[in-house]
C-alpha angles and dihedrals in degrees: 000000000000123000090243090068097051094097093053111123093359137105111255134185137191088281089067089076089062116114087235090067107142119253125230092260090050091054092048090052092048090051092053093045093046094050090047092052093046094050093045092049090049092057090071091061117089121247115257141149117290112255128203093251090055090074093063097045118119117187119199129198134174117221112194118195091242091054129228141224090285104027131059124242117253141175095241125095117271111282141174123233126206120191118198121214094339096180093048093051090046087058091050091052091049090049089058093044097251112154117210092239092052091047092053093043092053096047104033108031100075134018116278119256115235117226129198119249113229094182132086094253123096094231123136120225126207127183126205116239093247094055093242106110140036120207112203129183114230134191124253093256092050092051091050091048092050091052091051088047095055099089092053091041089052091052093047094050091049090055096041123007089174101085141132091225117109114278109224118206102171146354120209140169124211121196110190130157094346093310122114120197129174119205134189124202114221142164119278111246099187113045112220091216091068117065113233109214089187131022126188137186104203128187103161092245129109106203107110090338097144128103114256122244090252092053094044090053092060122106091243106021126187111227129199142220101291091045091054093053090052097044102037135035093207136295115263125216133179112264096258094050092045092051093048092048095049092044090054093047092048093050092048093048092052090052091051091047091053089054090049091243123153141154092061122144140214110235106210126188122187123198115189109216095199092062127080108283125232112277113261093238090079092059114093111251092208093064105114099179136294115323100185124066118227090010098121123081094244093050091048092063103027107021095227097164117191131191115263091244093059095043091057090067096039107117093194093061090212097306120157114244114239141155135227114186103308096340126104112219143188114215125208118185147155140164112258139180097039095152094089111103123189094255128159092275092054092047090054090047092053092048092050094048091046090060093060100031142021104294093215093059099053118096096233109076141134111293098248094051091043092054094048093047091046093052094045092052093047096046098045108026109025105029123037137176126246119224104195097138096053094050094044094049094048092048090048090049092051091050092049091051095048095049098061090043095056092042093052092047091051093047096046100042096087091053096046097100094045093050093049091055091046093050090049091054092049091051091054090052090052091054091052091052094237096140097150101031096058115109089226127037113254123240093251098051111150117240092229090060093051092061092062095051121114124248091260092053090048090058090048090047090053091053094045092046090057089052092046093050089053090048095047090047089055092051093047092052096043095046112032094192106041093142090067093067111110092209092069120085128231091255089057088053089055090055092054092046093048 
């Protein structure tokens, strides 16, 4: 990042033209030092329940380069640090199992890694060296909105910590050399240790939802909705995984709708298992397992929490198994950019775009419509359900039905002529009325008559019934609709049905 871009997305003053204007590396160092000081200072405060007034607290501290009785000395220019709702964010970190030492170790031990921003916003993105946390710069309005959102966010996380919504761990403001930047610390959705063969930013809209030429020319581009429909025919999951994923998305969208939030996106990363994996040298050696509970994609929808020792050796890194045609995939995903409320400016933007284009296809829309369109696109276009069990069972059933049929036909074919003659003779006896004098019991023998037969006749009946079953089986197989013959009586129909 060049020094000319430092003021991008930040609040500047006349002092920003000063030659002592901080560089990008200076600001990154001030961010790390400021977060380290805020977390260390918070450790001296006793643990207690979060109160309503804790969400609106803003603590301010001045950190001179020479240090003071309360602040450490440093080699950066003097700067002021503001920490928003420190007790509330401490509770959020504890909820996700983040220990203060691990939090400081991840953020402060090594320099932050700068990431490119594929979106239209002017935000900067930094990644911690252990892949755990993302630090994103936000505008003043977004920081205010997040602070107002905290009580509802607190309630939602208490009810359901397994969510695809961003997990916020801290909100800070750095004022250095006339430049003011506000940063939020969040979970990392796409692990750097796993190569993403495809990346998508999906909103469920179609208006201008295609990656630009500049973005498509990048080594690892981030595509959009129309690109996905051209490049993929949908990602297939087993029924249980699909249901869990859609249930989580539906619950999260209803939460965002209740907060009047829209214009959010689903960040989707696809790793193809059949392709050559990323070389292990790119994976950070200091990663000792997952620090944050419910931070992986699989945990976010199923809550399968593993111990840190087992996660360290997990080659999937918490990806969700999926299929696309003949490829086996790992899916990484999360909802991002949720700090856009449907304010007056957004309403005007939607009205203006609706005049020149179909209003239902633009990304900016009222929250309820946006949520419904988002869910419909995800459930029908992006994510689809596999049906292997139904197809396999029906095929197996068809095979099992065909096998006895062919076997019975093959076994009974030599006896077909004999049985026909025998059945004809039995029918003549029936016409004469000799039900009890016949040497063999006729096909239409009444059950009440059988009970009065002697033991000898019972044995003969058993033998003749076996022959008759074989004969009737032959007729049923040769003529699939024998019951439709008008020449047969209703009692004969009962025999075939029984």
